[in-house]
C-alpha positions in Angstrom: 1.0 -132.0 211.9 1.3 -129.8 214.8 4.7 -129.1 216.5 5.4 -128.4 220.1 7.6 -125.8 221.7 10.6 -128.2 221.6 10.2 -128.7 217.8 8.6 -132.3 218.1 5.8 -133.2 215.8 2.6 -134.6 217.3 0.9 -137.3 215.2 -2.5 -138.7 215.8 -3.0 -142.1 217.5 -5.3 -144.0 220.0 -4.4 -142.4 223.2 -6.7 -144.9 225.1 -4.6 -147.9 223.8 -3.3 -149.0 227.2 -6.4 -147.9 229.2 -8.1 -151.3 228.7 -5.7 -154.0 227.8 -6.5 -156.6 225.2 -4.1 -159.2 223.7 -2.5 -156.6 221.3 -2.0 -153.9 223.8 -0.6 -156.5 226.4 2.0 -157.5 223.9 2.9 -153.8 223.3 3.0 -153.1 227.0 5.6 -156.1 227.4 7.6 -154.8 224.5 7.4 -151.3 226.0 8.4 -152.4 229.5 11.6 -154.0 227.7 12.5 -151.5 225.1 10.5 -148.3 225.7 11.1 -145.2 227.5 8.8 -142.5 229.3 10.1 -139.0 229.1 8.9 -135.8 230.5 10.2 -132.3 229.9 8.3 -129.4 231.4 4.6 -130.0 230.1 5.7 -132.3 227.2 5.0 -136.0 227.8 6.8 -138.6 225.5 6.5 -142.3 225.2 9.3 -143.7 223.1 9.8 -147.3 221.7 13.2 -148.4 220.4 14.5 -151.3 218.4 17.5 -152.1 216.3 16.9 -151.2 212.8 16.8 -154.6 211.5 13.7 -155.3 213.7 11.9 -152.1 212.7 8.9 -154.1 211.6 8.0 -154.6 215.2 7.6 -150.9 215.7 5.7 -150.6 212.5 3.2 -153.3 213.7 2.7 -151.5 217.0 2.3 -148.1 215.2 -0.4 -149.8 212.9 -2.1 -151.3 215.9 -2.4 -148.0 217.8 -3.5 -146.1 214.6 -0.4 -143.9 214.5 -0.6 -141.3 211.7 3.2 -140.8 211.4 6.1 -143.0 210.5 8.7 -145.0 212.5 12.0 -143.3 211.9 15.6 -144.5 211.9 18.2 -143.1 213.8 21.2 -143.8 211.7 23.8 -142.7 214.3 22.8 -145.5 216.7 21.4 -148.3 214.3 18.1 -147.9 215.9 14.5 -147.3 214.8 12.2 -145.2 217.1 8.5 -144.6 217.5 7.7 -141.5 219.5 4.3 -140.7 220.8 3.3 -137.4 222.6 0.4 -137.9 225.2 0.1 -137.1 228.8 -2.9 -139.5 229.0 -1.0 -142.5 227.7 2.0 -141.5 229.8 -0.1 -141.5 232.9 -1.8 -144.8 231.8 1.6 -146.5 231.5 2.7 -145.1 235.0 -0.4 -146.8 236.4 0.6 -150.2 234.8 4.0 -150.0 236.6 6.1 -148.4 234.0 8.7 -145.8 235.2 10.9 -143.1 233.6 14.5 -144.5 233.3 12.9 -148.0 233.8 15.7 -150.5 233.2 16.3 -151.0 236.8 13.0 -149.9 238.3 10.1 -151.4 236.3 7.9 -153.9 238.1 5.8 -156.8 236.7 2.4 -155.4 236.1 -1.0 -156.4 237.6 -3.0 -157.2 234.6 -5.6 -159.9 233.7 -4.0 -163.4 233.9 -5.2 -164.3 230.4 -3.1 -161.5 229.0 0.2 -162.5 230.6 1.2 -164.8 227.8 1.0 -161.9 225.2 2.7 -159.5 227.7 5.7 -162.0 228.1 5.9 -162.4 224.5 6.3 -158.6 224.1 9.0 -158.7 226.9 10.9 -161.5 225.0 10.8 -159.6 221.8 12.2 -156.5 223.6 14.7 -158.0 226.1 14.9 -161.6 225.6 16.5 -164.1 223.5 16.4 -167.7 222.6 19.7 -169.6 223.0 21.0 -172.9 221.8 24.1 -174.2 223.5 26.7 -176.5 222.1 25.2 -179.4 223.8 21.9 -178.6 222.2 20.4 -177.3 225.4 17.5 -174.8 224.4 16.7 -171.9 226.5 15.2 -168.5 226.9 16.8 -165.5 228.6 15.4 -162.2 229.7 17.7 -159.3 230.8 16.4 -156.2 232.7 14.9 -155.2 236.1 15.6 -157.6 238.8 12.3 -156.8 240.5 10.3 -157.2 237.2 12.0 -160.7 236.5 11.6 -161.8 240.1 7.8 -161.5 239.8 7.7 -162.8 236.2 9.7 -165.9 237.4 7.1 -166.4 240.2 4.3 -166.2 237.8 5.8 -168.5 235.2 6.8 -171.1 237.7 3.4 -171.1 239.2 1.7 -171.3 235.8 4.0 -173.7 234.1 4.7 -175.9 237.2 8.3 -175.7 236.7 11.1 -175.4 239.5 11.6 -171.9 240.6 14.5 -170.2 238.8 16.6 -167.5 240.5 17.0 -164.2 238.9 20.8 -163.5 239.1 22.5 -160.1 238.8 25.0 -159.3 236.1 26.4 -155.8 236.7 23.3 -153.7 237.3 20.7 -155.9 235.6 18.8 -159.1 236.4 18.9 -162.1 234.3 16.2 -164.8 234.2 17.0 -168.0 232.3 15.1 -171.2 231.5 16.5 -174.3 229.8 15.3 -177.6 228.7 17.9 -179.6 230.7 
C-alpha cells in the first residue's frame, strides 16, 4: 500500500462513489455530511468519516460499499473509529454536492434527486440525529448541526410529509431540528 509524503497510507476504493448518486451513496453522503470531514494539506486531499467505536459497523458497511481495500481503525484516545480516504477526485465531488471543510456550521442541504432524499436523511440521522422518548411517552427525532442545512431539510420534510413547519432553533453555535408526535 503506497504512502504519501505525510506518512499516510493510500488504499484502493471506488473514487467515483459520489459522482452519480444511488441509494447507497445518498445514505453515505448524509452520514458524511453529519460525521465526516474534508481535509486538504498541500496536495493531499482526505475524506474522513468518524463514528463512536460502538457504532464502528456503520463505517465498515460504508467501507465495503465503496470497495475500500483498507480497514476502519480505532482511535483509542478518543473512543472513535475512523475511515480515511485519500482522493482529490472524491474531495471535489463532495464539494460539488455541498460539503465544505470544517462543515459543522457551513454545510448546506444538497441538491440531489428527490427519490434519494429518504436515504440521505437516514444517513444524516445515523450521523447527527437521535430518536427520543420523553417521560410522557412523546416520541421524536432530533438532528443537531448546521442551521442552514437543517432549515433546508426542514422545508423539504414539511413539504414532503405535509406537516407543520418546524423552526430550527440555535443552541450555542449549532442548529437543532426536532419533530415530535404530539
